[in-house]
N, C-alpha and C positions, 0 to 999 in steps of 0.2 A: 532443424536450425532454428535457434532462439532469435527472434525478431525484436523482442521487447524483454528486458530483464526485469525482474522483481526487485524494487527497491524497498527499503524499510517503509511501512505505511506512514503517510504524513501525519495521520492522529496519532499514532504510536510516537512519532518524535514529538509531536506537541505536548503529548502528556508528559512525557520526561521533561521537557522544558519548564512546563507548568510546576511539576514537583521539585524541581531544584532551583527556581527562579522566584517563587512566590512566597510571601511571609507565611508561616505556619498556619495562622488563624485567620487568613484573608479569604479562604474558599473552602469547600467540601474536599479536604485531602482523601478522606477514605473511599469517597465516590471515584476520584481519580486514580487511586492507587488500584482498586477493584477492576476498573475498566481498563488499565494498563496491563495488569496481569491476563486478562482475556485476550486483549489484542496481540500480546507477546504468544499467548499459545496459539491463536489462529495464525500467526506468521509462522511459526515453528512448524506447524502441519502444512501449511502451504510449501515451505522451504523443502519439506521431506518429499513432498509429491513431486516437486521440480525433480528433485535427484532421481526418482523413479522414471520419470518422463524423459530425463537425458539418456537414458539407455535406448530409446527409440531410434530407428535409421534416421540420421540427421536429413538426407536428401527428400525424404518422403513428406516431412511435416515442417511447416512454419508455426513457431509456438509464441505466444504472446501471454506473457504473465502480468497478472494485476491490470488488466485494460478497462479504463473508464471512459466511456464514449457518451457524447450528447445524444439525447433523444427528446425531440420536442423542446419544452423549457426546462427539462431536467437532465440527468445523468444515469447512467446505469453501469454497474461496475461488475466484471467477471474475473474471478479467480484465475481461471488458465482457459485458454481458447487454442485448439489445435487445428490447423487448416491444412488440408491436402486438396489435390486437384479433383477428388472425388467425393469428398464430405468433410464438415465440421463437426469438432466435438467441443462441446462447453463443459467445463468441470466447475463443481462448487465443492470446495474442500472445508470439511468440519473436524477440529482436532478436539474432541470431546470424550473424557473418560466417562465410564458409568455404563447404564442402560439406556438406550435410546429407543422411546416408542413413537411411532408416527401414528397421529390420530386423523383419520380421514374425514371424520365426522365435522370436527372443528377445525380442519385445515392448519393444524399445527404440530410441531414436534416437541415431545418432552424429553428432558434429560432426568434420569433418576442417579443421584450419587449420595453415598453416606446417608442414606434415609431421607433426603430432601429432593423434592421434585421442583424443576424450573423449565418454564416454557419458552420455547423459541419460534419464530417463523418457520413455517414450513420450506425446507430447501428444495424440495420437489417444485412447488410452487414459484420459487425464485427461478430456477432452471428455466421452467416453462415460460416464465415472462421474458427471460434473456433470449430464448429460442426465438420468440415474435420479433423482439428489438433487433436481432441480427439479421433477421429476414427482411425487416423494414431498411436495415441499413444495406444489404446487397441490392434491393430494389432501388434504393435512393441514389446508389452510385453505379447503377446500369450494369451490374455483373450478374451473371447466371445464378439462379437459385440452386443451391447445393442441399442436398440432405443434411439436416442438423441433427446431431445426436446430443444427448445431455446425461451426465453423470453426477450423483452426489457421491462424493469420496470421504470416508471416514478415515483420516490418517493415524488415530491413536490406536496402538495394537491391540489393547485390552477392550475395546468398545464392544457392547454386545447391542445387536440391532435387533429389535422386535417390530415387525411390520406385517403380522398377519393378517390385518384388516386392509391392506392394499391389494389393487389388482396385479396380476402377473407381471403386467407390463410396467408397472410403478415400481416393482421389485427389480425387475431388470436394471433400473436406473440408478441402483444404490450398491455401493461396493466399499470394501475395505481397500485401502492404497495397494496392499500386498497382492490383490486380486486385479489389479488395474488392467494389465497385459491380457490377462484372460477376457476380459470385457471389450478390449479394443480390437483383439485378433478377429472376432466374429465380425466387427463393423468393416474391418478391411476386406475380408471375403465377400461381404455383402455388397459393398460399393467398389466395384472393379472398374467402371467405366469413368474415364477422366473427363470432366466437366469444364474445369478451369485450364486455359491455356497459361504458359508462362508468364506471359505479359499480363494476364487477368490476375494471376497469383500475386504479381509485384504490386498490381494496381490497389489490390484489397489491402495488402501489407501497408504500402504507402499511406492509404487512406486512415487505417488503424493508428499507425504511429504519428501521423499528422494530427490526428484528432483527440488523441489521448489528453485528458485533462487530469492532473492530479486535484485530488480532494484537499483542499486548504481549510481546516476548521476554524471557526473563530471562538477560541477556548475561552478568551478573555470575557466575551459576552455570554456564552454558555455556561461559565462557572461565576458569573458576576464579580470579576475582579476588579479593583480600583488599579489604575495605572501607577499609584505612588506605593503600591505594594510589591512591585516588580524590583527585584534586586538587580542591581548593576554591576559593571566589570566583566572580565574576563574569568570565566569558572576553569577550574583545574579539570582536564579530561580523564585525569586517573581518581581523583578522590572528590571532585565537585565542589571543593573549596572556592570561596569568594572572598578578594579577588586575586588574580596573579598579577605578580609585578613584571615590568618590562626591563630587562637589563640586558646589554650587549647583543641587542638582536632577537632576543628571544624572551618567552614568558617563563616565570618561575613560580611555583607554588610554594607559599612560606609553611604550607602545613604539611606537605609529605616530600617537598623538595623535588619535585618532578618538574621539568623543563621541556618545552616545546616551541619551535618556532612558530607553528600553525594552530595553536591553541585557541585562536580568535575564532576560527570558522565554525566550530560547533556553537560558540556564544553568538555569532551572527545567524545561526538557525534558530537559535532562542528567540532573537530579535524578530525573525520572520514570522514566528507563530505568535508571539506575544504582543509585537507592537504593529508589524506590517510588513508586505512583501517587497517595499522600496525603502533604500535610505539613502541619505545624504552626508557629506563628510562631515557636518555639524552634529547630526544625529548618531553617527558612528562614535565620535569621539565622546559624546554625553554618555551613551550606552556602555561603551567599553571602559570609561572612565580614564580617557588617555588625553591628555591637553595638547598634543602635538597634531598639528594640522598636517605637517610633512608625513609622520607616521601613517596616519587616517588615509592619506592619498595614495602612499604606497600599498596599504592594505587593499583598498578599493581596486586599485590598478592590477594587482596580483590576482584578485577575485576571476579576471575574464568573463565578465557578465555583461548583459546588455545594460546600456545607460541612455540617459536622456538629457539634453543640455549640455553645455560646454562651459558654464560658468560656475560660481561657487554654490548655485544651487542645483547642480547636476545631480539627478537621482539614479540609483543604481538596482537593478533588479536582482532579489536575492533568490527568486524561486529555482533556478537552475543549480543551486548549490545541494538541492535534494536529490538530484540526479546520480551523485557519488555515494549516497547513503543505501548500502546494501547490506 
């Protein structure tokens, strides 16, 4: 059973906001576009593995997608976590075409594509670190220590994996997504004793979900963008033109004639990434370029988000809007 679904990664949404809201020459657009392409490819690969795992017996596993947990003063993020009463499986998903070389001497992964080579962190090292962090998590929450298995899963069907210099044990931790079940089957046969009771399974699931913390990137600082270079207004969800006009209870795009009653939602997500996670009535009117305080109040009330205060300085928390983006 899926306990936590995979939402569109916040950084991916933030890069989209950056590209449609910031003036052309105000930041390194090429860098942002390249990163967005890579992020989309990674998300696509993770979703394809999600589909494969959906065929598993629902009652046997609790599945947590894109789980980010605190560890000391930082956080660690896992693509997919499978929890059974007998063992835990951590998946690191890579959606990379070309030829993949594992370099154990320098602890890196090299991708060769179209005659070019590019280095990446070693995903085997990543999942090994995640394994240690999950063990620490179980201990901290006074839960029995389960066996923890790890897999690096390549989701692109044409990826060629070259790992001749790895140990046999390391090779067992690498697979294509099409062979995922053939890797999980032996684990199920190896770990037959139930270690977690039902109440402990629930305790672990509750602790994962309660402590999951989305990563909200500070793109304005990272790309050195001045606030006056952020475009205002409600953007069209279809063609991304700015601004849409408000008529008869809906937003209408003058460029493509698309209309929507909820077009402001995506624009508020832009605000979340480019301005900040909280907003007031006045700030909403300024960003959406609507003078009506009553319309702003209706929009904020309809969001059904946490708020603080009860006067005109009331602030509304926008972070929960990301939970609907899948």
